[in-house]
SEGUGU-403439 format. One record per residue (C-alpha): residue in one letter; chain; residue number from 1; x, y, z. Coordinates in Angstrom, 2 decimals. Each point is the difference from the previous one (the first is absolute). Last residue first. Example, Ala and Ser with C-alpha at 12.3 -4.5 7.8 and 13.67 -1.06 7.14 Angstrom:
2
<r:s, c:A, k:2, u:13.67, v:-1.06, w:7.14>
<r:a, c:A, k:1, u:-1.37, v:-3.44, w:0.66>
END
This chain:
372
<r:l, c:A, k:372, u:-22.69, v:-6.00, w:-5.76>
<r:s, c:A, k:371, u:1.63, v:2.89, w:-1.32>
<r:e, c:A, k:370, u:3.07, v:-0.54, w:2.15>
<r:k, c:A, k:369, u:0.30, v:-3.44, w:-1.96>
<r:i, c:A, k:368, u:-0.62, v:1.31, w:-3.38>
<r:r, c:A, k:367, u:3.11, v:2.70, w:0.61>
<r:s, c:A, k:366, u:2.22, v:-2.60, w:1.38>
<r:a, c:A, k:365, u:-0.69, v:-2.24, w:-2.78>
<r:e, c:A, k:364, u:1.06, v:2.47, w:-2.54>
<r:v, c:A, k:363, u:3.00, v:1.00, w:1.62>
<r:a, c:A, k:362, u:1.30, v:-3.28, w:0.14>
<r:e, c:A, k:361, u:-0.76, v:-0.31, w:-3.86>
<r:g, c:A, k:360, u:1.80, v:2.87, w:-0.54>
<r:l, c:A, k:359, u:2.97, v:-1.48, w:2.01>
<r:l, c:A, k:358, u:-0.10, v:-3.04, w:-1.92>
<r:r, c:A, k:357, u:0.02, v:1.88, w:-3.20>
<r:i, c:A, k:356, u:2.70, v:2.37, w:0.74>
<r:e, c:A, k:355, u:2.38, v:-3.32, w:1.26>
<r:e, c:A, k:354, u:-0.77, v:-1.24, w:-3.42>
<r:d, c:A, k:353, u:1.20, v:3.10, w:-2.08>
<r:d, c:A, k:352, u:3.06, v:0.43, w:2.18>
<r:a, c:A, k:351, u:0.44, v:1.94, w:3.69>
<r:p, c:A, k:350, u:2.13, v:2.27, w:-0.13>
<r:e, c:A, k:349, u:3.59, v:-0.45, w:1.25>
<r:g, c:A, k:348, u:1.50, v:1.08, w:3.10>
<r:r, c:A, k:347, u:-1.49, v:-2.68, w:2.51>
<r:v, c:A, k:346, u:-1.68, v:2.00, w:2.37>
<r:e, c:A, k:345, u:-0.27, v:3.15, w:-1.51>
<r:r, c:A, k:344, u:-1.35, v:-1.47, w:-3.68>
<r:v, c:A, k:343, u:-2.29, v:-2.24, w:1.81>
<r:f, c:A, k:342, u:-1.40, v:2.57, w:1.89>
<r:d, c:A, k:341, u:-0.44, v:2.65, w:-2.94>
<r:a, c:A, k:340, u:-2.01, v:-2.71, w:-1.73>
<r:a, c:A, k:339, u:-2.16, v:-0.18, w:3.21>
<r:v, c:A, k:338, u:-0.89, v:3.47, w:-0.47>
<r:d, c:A, k:337, u:-0.25, v:-0.15, w:-3.94>
<r:i, c:A, k:336, u:-2.75, v:-2.34, w:0.77>
<r:e, c:A, k:335, u:-1.83, v:1.66, w:2.78>
<r:a, c:A, k:334, u:-0.59, v:3.07, w:-2.67>
<r:r, c:A, k:333, u:0.88, v:3.22, w:1.30>
<r:g, c:A, k:332, u:-2.04, v:2.37, w:1.55>
<r:a, c:A, k:331, u:1.82, v:0.04, w:3.60>
<r:v, c:A, k:330, u:3.38, v:-1.63, w:-0.47>
<r:h, c:A, k:329, u:2.20, v:3.25, w:0.88>
<r:v, c:A, k:328, u:3.83, v:0.31, w:0.26>
<r:p, c:A, k:327, u:0.75, v:-2.50, w:-2.62>
<r:r, c:A, k:326, u:3.25, v:-1.81, w:1.02>
<r:a, c:A, k:325, u:3.21, v:0.31, w:-2.57>
<r:p, c:A, k:324, u:1.61, v:-3.19, w:-0.47>
<r:v, c:A, k:323, u:2.82, v:-0.94, w:2.17>
<r:a, c:A, k:322, u:2.84, v:-1.11, w:-1.92>
<r:v, c:A, k:321, u:2.06, v:-2.38, w:1.75>
<r:p, c:A, k:320, u:3.64, v:0.38, w:0.62>
<r:g, c:A, k:319, u:2.00, v:-3.36, w:0.10>
<r:d, c:A, k:318, u:-0.45, v:-3.08, w:1.86>
<r:p, c:A, k:317, u:-3.37, v:-0.38, w:0.37>
<r:k, c:A, k:316, u:-1.31, v:-1.65, w:3.55>
<r:f, c:A, k:315, u:-2.86, v:-2.14, w:-0.63>
<r:a, c:A, k:314, u:-1.41, v:-2.68, w:2.18>
<r:l, c:A, k:313, u:-0.83, v:-3.85, w:-0.64>
<r:a, c:A, k:312, u:-0.75, v:-2.66, w:2.88>
<r:l, c:A, k:311, u:-1.08, v:-3.65, w:-0.81>
<r:t, c:A, k:310, u:2.11, v:-1.32, w:-2.45>
<r:h, c:A, k:309, u:0.00, v:-3.66, w:-0.02>
<r:p, c:A, k:308, u:-0.30, v:-0.63, w:-3.93>
<r:f, c:A, k:307, u:3.29, v:1.42, w:-0.51>
<r:r, c:A, k:306, u:0.22, v:-0.09, w:-3.80>
<r:r, c:A, k:305, u:-3.46, v:0.01, w:-1.26>
<r:r, c:A, k:304, u:-0.63, v:1.80, w:3.51>
<r:l, c:A, k:303, u:1.85, v:3.29, w:-1.07>
<r:r, c:A, k:302, u:-2.04, v:0.29, w:-3.04>
<r:e, c:A, k:301, u:-3.42, v:-0.11, w:1.81>
<r:m, c:A, k:300, u:1.54, v:2.16, w:2.69>
<r:a, c:A, k:299, u:0.62, v:2.76, w:-2.13>
<r:e, c:A, k:298, u:-2.93, v:0.19, w:-2.42>
<r:r, c:A, k:297, u:1.24, v:3.28, w:-1.17>
<r:p, c:A, k:296, u:3.28, v:1.39, w:1.19>
<r:r, c:A, k:295, u:0.11, v:3.01, w:1.74>
<r:v, c:A, k:294, u:1.99, v:2.83, w:-1.31>
<r:p, c:A, k:293, u:3.80, v:0.82, w:0.95>
<r:d, c:A, k:292, u:0.48, v:-3.64, w:0.73>
<r:t, c:A, k:291, u:1.04, v:-1.40, w:3.35>
<r:l, c:A, k:290, u:-1.69, v:-2.51, w:0.93>
<r:t, c:A, k:289, u:-0.23, v:-1.38, w:3.72>
<r:v, c:A, k:288, u:-0.38, v:-3.92, w:0.22>
<r:q, c:A, k:287, u:-1.04, v:-1.87, w:3.00>
<r:l, c:A, k:286, u:0.39, v:-3.66, w:-0.48>
<r:w, c:A, k:285, u:-0.93, v:-3.24, w:1.02>
<r:h, c:A, k:284, u:3.15, v:-2.05, w:-1.31>
<r:d, c:A, k:283, u:-0.71, v:-2.64, w:-2.72>
<r:e, c:A, k:282, u:1.66, v:2.31, w:-2.83>
<r:r, c:A, k:281, u:2.19, v:1.70, w:2.08>
<r:d, c:A, k:280, u:3.38, v:-2.05, w:-0.89>
<r:a, c:A, k:279, u:-0.85, v:1.10, w:-4.07>
<r:h, c:A, k:278, u:0.75, v:3.27, w:0.90>
<r:r, c:A, k:277, u:3.52, v:0.49, w:-1.13>
<r:a, c:A, k:276, u:-1.24, v:-1.07, w:-3.46>
<r:d, c:A, k:275, u:-1.37, v:3.37, w:-0.60>
<r:t, c:A, k:274, u:-3.59, v:-0.01, w:-2.10>
<r:l, c:A, k:273, u:-2.75, v:0.71, w:2.04>
<r:l, c:A, k:272, u:1.42, v:2.07, w:2.36>
<r:d, c:A, k:271, u:1.97, v:1.88, w:-2.66>
<r:d, c:A, k:270, u:-3.16, v:0.71, w:-1.42>
<r:l, c:A, k:269, u:-1.78, v:0.97, w:3.14>
<r:r, c:A, k:268, u:2.44, v:2.57, w:1.06>
<r:g, c:A, k:267, u:1.75, v:-0.84, w:3.17>
<r:s, c:A, k:266, u:-0.44, v:-1.08, w:3.66>
<r:l, c:A, k:265, u:-0.25, v:-3.82, w:1.20>
<r:t, c:A, k:264, u:-0.75, v:-1.09, w:3.44>
<r:g, c:A, k:263, u:-0.01, v:-3.60, w:1.33>
<r:v, c:A, k:262, u:-1.87, v:-2.71, w:2.01>
<r:p, c:A, k:261, u:0.92, v:-3.50, w:0.21>
<r:r, c:A, k:260, u:-2.41, v:-2.83, w:-0.66>
<r:p, c:A, k:259, u:-0.39, v:-2.93, w:2.08>
<r:v, c:A, k:258, u:3.06, v:0.84, w:2.02>
<r:p, c:A, k:257, u:0.74, v:-2.77, w:2.71>
<r:a, c:A, k:256, u:1.20, v:0.71, w:3.27>
<r:p, c:A, k:255, u:3.80, v:0.53, w:1.17>
<r:v, c:A, k:254, u:1.12, v:-1.14, w:3.21>
<r:f, c:A, k:253, u:2.01, v:2.28, w:1.54>
<r:d, c:A, k:252, u:2.93, v:-1.53, w:2.92>
<r:v, c:A, k:251, u:0.02, v:1.26, w:3.55>
<r:r, c:A, k:250, u:2.54, v:-1.49, w:2.49>
<r:a, c:A, k:249, u:-0.90, v:1.33, w:3.71>
<r:d, c:A, k:248, u:2.90, v:1.28, w:1.85>
<r:g, c:A, k:247, u:-1.25, v:3.71, w:0.68>
<r:p, c:A, k:246, u:-1.80, v:-1.08, w:2.89>
<r:g, c:A, k:245, u:1.52, v:-2.77, w:2.36>
<r:d, c:A, k:244, u:0.63, v:-3.59, w:-0.76>
<r:a, c:A, k:243, u:0.03, v:-1.25, w:-3.62>
<r:d, c:A, k:242, u:-3.34, v:-2.72, w:-0.86>
<r:l, c:A, k:241, u:-2.03, v:2.78, w:-0.93>
<r:d, c:A, k:240, u:0.10, v:-0.52, w:-3.72>
<r:v, c:A, k:239, u:-2.03, v:2.60, w:-1.64>
<r:l, c:A, k:238, u:-0.96, v:-1.15, w:-3.93>
<r:w, c:A, k:237, u:-1.30, v:3.28, w:-1.14>
<r:s, c:A, k:236, u:-2.77, v:0.44, w:-3.05>
<r:g, c:A, k:235, u:-0.55, v:0.61, w:-3.43>
<r:k, c:A, k:234, u:0.38, v:2.89, w:-2.49>
<r:r, c:A, k:233, u:2.56, v:1.62, w:-2.06>
<r:q, c:A, k:232, u:-0.67, v:3.17, w:-0.84>
<r:g, c:A, k:231, u:0.46, v:1.14, w:-3.79>
<r:a, c:A, k:230, u:-2.98, v:1.62, w:-0.50>
<r:e, c:A, k:229, u:-1.72, v:1.22, w:3.51>
<r:s, c:A, k:228, u:-0.91, v:2.98, w:-1.16>
<r:f, c:A, k:227, u:-2.03, v:-1.41, w:-2.65>
<r:s, c:A, k:226, u:-2.19, v:-1.00, w:2.89>
<r:y, c:A, k:225, u:-1.32, v:-3.34, w:1.64>
<r:a, c:A, k:224, u:2.91, v:-1.88, w:-0.25>
<r:i, c:A, k:223, u:-0.37, v:-3.71, w:1.61>
<r:p, c:A, k:222, u:1.32, v:-1.28, w:2.96>
<r:s, c:A, k:221, u:-0.52, v:3.34, w:1.68>
<r:g, c:A, k:220, u:3.09, v:1.10, w:2.09>
<r:s, c:A, k:219, u:2.26, v:-2.38, w:2.66>
<r:y, c:A, k:218, u:0.71, v:3.01, w:1.96>
<r:r, c:A, k:217, u:2.78, v:-0.48, w:2.43>
<r:a, c:A, k:216, u:1.11, v:1.03, w:3.37>
<r:t, c:A, k:215, u:2.81, v:-2.09, w:1.78>
<r:e, c:A, k:214, u:2.82, v:0.61, w:-2.30>
<r:s, c:A, k:213, u:-1.13, v:3.30, w:-0.51>
<r:m, c:A, k:212, u:-2.59, v:1.95, w:-1.91>
<r:v, c:A, k:211, u:0.59, v:-2.48, w:-2.84>
<r:q, c:A, k:210, u:-2.77, v:0.35, w:-2.35>
<r:r, c:A, k:209, u:-2.24, v:-2.12, w:-2.63>
<r:g, c:A, k:208, u:-2.70, v:2.57, w:-1.62>
<r:h, c:A, k:207, u:-3.32, v:0.07, w:0.75>
<r:l, c:A, k:206, u:-0.17, v:2.02, w:3.28>
<r:h, c:A, k:205, u:-2.45, v:-1.18, w:2.21>
<r:g, c:A, k:204, u:1.58, v:-3.15, w:1.84>
<r:l, c:A, k:203, u:2.75, v:-0.12, w:2.80>
<r:a, c:A, k:202, u:1.43, v:-3.21, w:1.20>
<r:v, c:A, k:201, u:2.24, v:1.05, w:3.10>
<r:y, c:A, k:200, u:2.92, v:-2.38, w:0.89>
<r:d, c:A, k:199, u:1.32, v:-0.74, w:3.19>
<r:a, c:A, k:198, u:-2.11, v:3.14, w:1.89>
<r:g, c:A, k:197, u:1.11, v:2.11, w:2.41>
<r:a, c:A, k:196, u:0.06, v:3.84, w:-1.66>
<r:f, c:A, k:195, u:-3.26, v:-0.07, w:-2.09>
<r:a, c:A, k:194, u:-0.40, v:3.82, w:0.61>
<r:a, c:A, k:193, u:3.66, v:0.37, w:-1.04>
<r:l, c:A, k:192, u:-1.20, v:-0.26, w:-4.02>
<r:p, c:A, k:191, u:-1.87, v:3.39, w:0.16>
<r:v, c:A, k:190, u:-3.66, v:-0.18, w:-0.79>
<r:h, c:A, k:189, u:-1.18, v:1.79, w:-2.95>
<r:s, c:A, k:188, u:-3.63, v:1.12, w:-1.15>
<r:v, c:A, k:187, u:0.05, v:3.76, w:0.99>
<r:g, c:A, k:186, u:-2.10, v:2.46, w:-1.84>
<r:g, c:A, k:185, u:-2.64, v:0.02, w:2.92>
<r:v, c:A, k:184, u:-0.32, v:-3.42, w:-0.09>
<r:s, c:A, k:183, u:1.60, v:-1.93, w:-3.25>
<r:i, c:A, k:182, u:-1.20, v:-3.40, w:-1.09>
<r:d, c:A, k:181, u:-0.02, v:0.97, w:-3.81>
<r:r, c:A, k:180, u:-0.84, v:-3.27, w:-1.70>
<r:e, c:A, k:179, u:3.04, v:-1.92, w:-1.80>
<r:s, c:A, k:178, u:0.12, v:-0.51, w:-3.50>
<r:d, c:A, k:177, u:2.53, v:3.01, w:-1.50>
<r:s, c:A, k:176, u:2.89, v:-1.01, w:2.07>
<r:a, c:A, k:175, u:1.35, v:0.99, w:3.02>
<r:e, c:A, k:174, u:3.53, v:-0.52, w:1.02>
<r:g, c:A, k:173, u:0.77, v:-0.34, w:4.22>
<r:g, c:A, k:172, u:2.14, v:2.48, w:1.51>
<r:t, c:A, k:171, u:-2.56, v:0.34, w:2.97>
<r:v, c:A, k:170, u:-1.97, v:-3.10, w:0.28>
<r:f, c:A, k:169, u:-3.56, v:-0.01, w:-1.41>
<r:a, c:A, k:168, u:-2.12, v:-2.70, w:2.02>
<r:h, c:A, k:167, u:-1.13, v:-3.44, w:0.28>
<r:a, c:A, k:166, u:1.71, v:-1.55, w:2.80>
<r:l, c:A, k:165, u:1.50, v:-3.90, w:0.34>
<r:v, c:A, k:164, u:2.02, v:-0.28, w:3.16>
<r:v, c:A, k:163, u:2.20, v:-3.04, w:0.57>
<r:k, c:A, k:162, u:1.14, v:-0.23, w:3.54>
<r:r, c:A, k:161, u:2.88, v:-2.64, w:1.36>
<r:r, c:A, k:160, u:-1.19, v:-1.50, w:3.17>
<r:g, c:A, k:159, u:1.53, v:1.60, w:3.44>
<r:s, c:A, k:158, u:-3.47, v:-0.05, w:1.53>
<r:g, c:A, k:157, u:-0.33, v:3.45, w:1.18>
<r:d, c:A, k:156, u:-2.31, v:1.28, w:-2.37>
<r:a, c:A, k:155, u:-0.06, v:4.07, w:1.11>
<r:r, c:A, k:154, u:1.89, v:0.37, w:-3.60>
<r:i, c:A, k:153, u:-3.34, v:-0.82, w:-1.76>
<r:r, c:A, k:152, u:-2.05, v:2.49, w:2.24>
<r:e, c:A, k:151, u:2.77, v:2.37, w:-0.93>
<r:m, c:A, k:150, u:-0.89, v:-1.13, w:-3.60>
<r:a, c:A, k:149, u:-3.35, v:1.00, w:0.02>
<r:h, c:A, k:148, u:0.46, v:3.08, w:1.70>
<r:t, c:A, k:147, u:2.38, v:1.41, w:-2.49>
<r:i, c:A, k:146, u:-2.21, v:-1.21, w:-3.22>
<r:a, c:A, k:145, u:-2.90, v:2.25, w:1.39>
<r:a, c:A, k:144, u:2.28, v:2.79, w:0.52>
<r:t, c:A, k:143, u:1.60, v:-0.22, w:-3.17>
<r:h, c:A, k:142, u:-2.92, v:-0.33, w:-1.88>
<r:t, c:A, k:141, u:-1.24, v:3.31, w:1.18>
<r:r, c:A, k:140, u:-3.02, v:0.79, w:2.29>
<r:e, c:A, k:139, u:2.01, v:1.54, w:2.61>
<r:a, c:A, k:138, u:0.13, v:-0.53, w:4.06>
<r:l, c:A, k:137, u:-1.30, v:-3.37, w:-0.24>
<r:e, c:A, k:136, u:-2.41, v:-1.44, w:2.59>
<r:w, c:A, k:135, u:-0.05, v:-3.48, w:-1.95>
<r:p, c:A, k:134, u:-3.89, v:0.07, w:-0.02>
<r:g, c:A, k:133, u:0.01, v:3.45, w:-1.11>
<r:r, c:A, k:132, u:2.67, v:0.19, w:-2.49>
<r:v, c:A, k:131, u:-0.62, v:-3.30, w:-1.33>
<r:l, c:A, k:130, u:-2.81, v:0.76, w:-2.53>
<r:e, c:A, k:129, u:1.25, v:3.11, w:-1.05>
<r:p, c:A, k:128, u:4.01, v:-1.47, w:-0.67>
<r:e, c:A, k:127, u:-1.49, v:-2.58, w:-2.94>
<r:l, c:A, k:126, u:2.22, v:-2.90, w:1.19>
<r:y, c:A, k:125, u:0.69, v:-2.25, w:-2.76>
<r:p, c:A, k:124, u:0.36, v:-3.54, w:2.01>
<r:i, c:A, k:123, u:2.95, v:-0.64, w:2.39>
<r:g, c:A, k:122, u:0.43, v:-3.47, w:0.06>
<r:y, c:A, k:121, u:2.50, v:-1.35, w:2.56>
<r:f, c:A, k:120, u:1.87, v:-3.25, w:-0.71>
<r:a, c:A, k:119, u:1.77, v:-1.39, w:2.75>
<r:v, c:A, k:118, u:2.81, v:-2.49, w:-0.48>
<r:d, c:A, k:117, u:0.88, v:-3.07, w:2.04>
<r:g, c:A, k:116, u:-1.72, v:-2.59, w:-1.51>
<r:v, c:A, k:115, u:-3.20, v:2.10, w:-1.79>
<r:v, c:A, k:114, u:-1.75, v:2.42, w:2.41>
<r:v, c:A, k:113, u:-2.03, v:2.16, w:-1.46>
<r:p, c:A, k:112, u:-0.30, v:3.29, w:2.09>
<r:d, c:A, k:111, u:-2.29, v:2.15, w:1.35>
<r:w, c:A, k:110, u:1.16, v:3.19, w:-0.27>
<r:a, c:A, k:109, u:-1.57, v:1.27, w:-2.54>
<r:r, c:A, k:108, u:-3.33, v:-1.76, w:1.22>
<r:a, c:A, k:107, u:-1.64, v:3.51, w:0.84>
<r:p, c:A, k:106, u:0.57, v:0.88, w:-3.51>
<r:d, c:A, k:105, u:-2.86, v:-2.57, w:-1.50>
<r:t, c:A, k:104, u:1.31, v:-1.21, w:-3.47>
<r:r, c:A, k:103, u:2.43, v:-2.69, w:1.38>
<r:l, c:A, k:102, u:-0.94, v:-3.24, w:-1.79>
<r:h, c:A, k:101, u:2.05, v:-2.86, w:1.13>
<r:v, c:A, k:100, u:-0.39, v:-3.41, w:-2.78>
<r:r, c:A, k:99, u:1.29, v:-2.95, w:1.83>
<r:e, c:A, k:98, u:-3.52, v:-1.19, w:1.22>
<r:m, c:A, k:97, u:-2.85, v:2.32, w:-0.58>
<r:l, c:A, k:96, u:-2.97, v:0.94, w:2.17>
<r:g, c:A, k:95, u:1.04, v:2.95, w:1.95>
<r:a, c:A, k:94, u:0.85, v:1.89, w:-3.11>
<r:g, c:A, k:93, u:-3.47, v:-0.98, w:-1.41>
<r:f, c:A, k:92, u:-0.49, v:3.31, w:-1.53>
<r:g, c:A, k:91, u:3.05, v:2.17, w:-0.15>
<r:l, c:A, k:90, u:0.36, v:0.80, w:-3.49>
<r:r, c:A, k:89, u:-3.88, v:1.28, w:0.46>
<r:v, c:A, k:88, u:0.45, v:2.06, w:3.05>
<r:s, c:A, k:87, u:3.57, v:1.34, w:-1.41>
<r:s, c:A, k:86, u:-1.29, v:1.35, w:-2.79>
<r:d, c:A, k:85, u:3.17, v:-0.32, w:-2.23>
<r:h, c:A, k:84, u:1.42, v:3.16, w:-2.14>
<r:n, c:A, k:83, u:1.93, v:1.61, w:2.75>
<r:g, c:A, k:82, u:1.32, v:-3.75, w:0.95>
<r:s, c:A, k:81, u:-1.23, v:-2.68, w:1.96>
<r:i, c:A, k:80, u:2.57, v:-2.19, w:1.88>
<r:l, c:A, k:79, u:0.78, v:-3.78, w:-1.04>
<r:v, c:A, k:78, u:1.74, v:-3.05, w:1.58>
<r:t, c:A, k:77, u:0.40, v:-2.91, w:-1.43>
<r:h, c:A, k:76, u:1.33, v:-3.46, w:1.45>
<r:v, c:A, k:75, u:1.10, v:-2.75, w:-2.65>
<r:g, c:A, k:74, u:-0.91, v:-3.46, w:0.36>
<r:e, c:A, k:73, u:-0.46, v:0.16, w:-3.94>
<r:a, c:A, k:72, u:-3.77, v:-0.73, w:0.63>
<r:k, c:A, k:71, u:0.04, v:3.25, w:1.69>
<r:l, c:A, k:70, u:1.90, v:1.66, w:-3.06>
<r:r, c:A, k:69, u:-2.67, v:-1.62, w:-2.24>
<r:a, c:A, k:68, u:-2.99, v:1.26, w:2.30>
<r:l, c:A, k:67, u:1.27, v:3.57, w:0.02>
<r:a, c:A, k:66, u:0.59, v:0.49, w:-3.72>
<r:e, c:A, k:65, u:-3.54, v:-2.08, w:-0.82>
<r:d, c:A, k:64, u:-1.63, v:2.54, w:2.17>
<r:c, c:A, k:63, u:1.58, v:3.04, w:-1.55>
<r:l, c:A, k:62, u:-1.06, v:-0.88, w:-3.22>
<r:a, c:A, k:61, u:-3.38, v:-0.80, w:0.92>
<r:v, c:A, k:60, u:-0.08, v:3.71, w:1.33>
<r:a, c:A, k:59, u:1.32, v:1.37, w:-2.91>
<r:d, c:A, k:58, u:-2.52, v:-2.17, w:-2.43>
<r:v, c:A, k:57, u:-2.70, v:1.70, w:2.63>
<r:p, c:A, k:56, u:0.98, v:3.63, w:-0.59>
<r:p, c:A, k:55, u:1.72, v:1.78, w:2.81>
<r:l, c:A, k:54, u:-2.05, v:2.22, w:2.30>
<r:a, c:A, k:53, u:2.63, v:2.04, w:1.69>
<r:r, c:A, k:52, u:1.76, v:0.58, w:-2.85>
<r:d, c:A, k:51, u:3.33, v:-1.67, w:-1.74>
<r:y, c:A, k:50, u:0.21, v:-3.41, w:2.26>
<r:v, c:A, k:49, u:3.08, v:-0.98, w:1.67>
<r:d, c:A, k:48, u:0.84, v:3.48, w:1.07>
<r:g, c:A, k:47, u:2.29, v:-0.82, w:2.65>
<r:s, c:A, k:46, u:3.33, v:-1.64, w:1.00>
<r:v, c:A, k:45, u:-0.39, v:-3.50, w:-0.72>
<r:a, c:A, k:44, u:2.55, v:-2.13, w:2.11>
<r:v, c:A, k:43, u:0.41, v:-3.79, w:-0.84>
<r:v, c:A, k:42, u:1.20, v:-1.87, w:2.29>
<r:d, c:A, k:41, u:1.91, v:-3.39, w:0.25>
<r:v, c:A, k:40, u:1.57, v:0.25, w:-3.43>
<r:r, c:A, k:39, u:1.26, v:-3.34, w:-1.25>
<r:e, c:A, k:38, u:1.55, v:1.49, w:-2.92>
<r:a, c:A, k:37, u:-1.04, v:-2.14, w:-2.53>
<r:r, c:A, k:36, u:-3.61, v:-0.05, w:1.35>
<r:v, c:A, k:35, u:-0.33, v:3.27, w:1.00>
<r:t, c:A, k:34, u:1.26, v:0.91, w:-3.17>
<r:e, c:A, k:33, u:-2.29, v:-1.89, w:-2.03>
<r:v, c:A, k:32, u:-3.34, v:1.48, w:2.06>
<r:l, c:A, k:31, u:1.13, v:3.31, w:-0.83>
<r:h, c:A, k:30, u:0.41, v:-0.54, w:-3.59>
<r:e, c:A, k:29, u:-3.19, v:-1.25, w:-0.37>
<r:v, c:A, k:28, u:-1.48, v:2.94, w:1.95>
<r:f, c:A, k:27, u:2.24, v:1.89, w:-2.23>
<r:a, c:A, k:26, u:-2.03, v:-1.47, w:-3.50>
<r:a, c:A, k:25, u:-3.16, v:0.61, w:1.81>
<r:q, c:A, k:24, u:0.89, v:3.65, w:-0.10>
<r:a, c:A, k:23, u:0.52, v:0.29, w:-3.51>
<r:s, c:A, k:22, u:-2.85, v:-2.05, w:-0.85>
<r:l, c:A, k:21, u:-1.99, v:2.61, w:2.41>
<r:l, c:A, k:20, u:1.71, v:2.80, w:-1.86>
<r:s, c:A, k:19, u:-3.14, v:1.33, w:-2.19>
<r:e, c:A, k:18, u:0.62, v:2.42, w:-2.24>
<r:r, c:A, k:17, u:-2.04, v:3.44, w:0.57>
<r:h, c:A, k:16, u:3.24, v:2.29, w:0.15>
<r:f, c:A, k:15, u:1.77, v:-3.09, w:2.30>
<r:s, c:A, k:14, u:-2.84, v:-1.21, w:2.42>
<r:r, c:A, k:13, u:-0.13, v:-0.89, w:3.42>
<r:g, c:A, k:12, u:-1.67, v:-2.87, w:1.79>
<r:l, c:A, k:11, u:3.13, v:-1.41, w:1.99>
<r:h, c:A, k:10, u:1.74, v:2.85, w:1.04>
<r:w, c:A, k:9, u:3.12, v:-2.28, w:0.99>
<r:d, c:A, k:8, u:1.60, v:2.92, w:1.92>
<r:s, c:A, k:7, u:2.40, v:-2.19, w:1.81>
<r:t, c:A, k:6, u:2.53, v:-2.71, w:0.46>
<r:h, c:A, k:5, u:2.76, v:-1.27, w:2.22>
<r:l, c:A, k:4, u:0.64, v:-3.70, w:0.28>
<r:v, c:A, k:3, u:1.10, v:-1.12, w:3.22>
<r:r, c:A, k:2, u:2.64, v:-2.67, w:1.17>
<r:m, c:A, k:1, u:0.52, v:-0.92, w:3.44>
END
């Protein structure tokens, strides 16, 4: 049995207002090619198929295309809902689909999808408050919810090997800046021991690939969704379950295509614009931190002449910054003087004649509007 473990597609997500749909479509193409080339039997998608509960139509169309193409390859696809998904919307038509198995209802977490001699259990994202009553849990925690689901799964005495899909934050996992907080009462973690008894645990939620144990892994997101993921290797886990017994499965990582890498740069503007060492970043989506003691003018425009895909800009002076004296009172002072003082304070140098002219026009326009 060969399983391809992927998660956190977040279809419909943008990156600092840049559409990622073409990059996500490239991943779908890679996914189908991998299924074909590696003769995959089951694709396990461990939640956050969409980026939000009401996804845009182009994201739904891409998901529909992906599932249709996987079905055409003859592969079984098991999907669970994540904390970004609407379990109702994602689960629509679950009883009508062939070879596409949706597990979005918590009550079906221990209802296996049986392929050959392997049982696949899909534990969707479990909101503790919603399952506490129906499941008569003593605590309103992620641990209590996952533990209950796993107890029901372990009770299956069929003797089949068990693969569990789960969308959760396992203790010891490393988060990035792009995951949504799922903590309840300040606690979001679930101990790895809660998943005891599974031959393989296909985890989703954390966006960096991680090995929690030989039989429990995060595949991570197929695309970087924050600058904190710069340098991460994205892709899926190819799991060969032909071995006997837990811990003996062979697992290989299949890298995903990188349509545009992400990166960070830091330094003074003039150095960034001239240093040949940064040539390899010219095609990256970039987060740039300028360390000039005084904010450079037209910084973003100048950066984009060399680095056209700069998306985020921050200022962090690397030396002592002269703090201009602040006026104690503004009452009775001309509006243009107050505005000019503000420019000098936030930028570290006074406004020039052209900026003073523009400020004056803005002040005058505001005064006219108030008098109407």
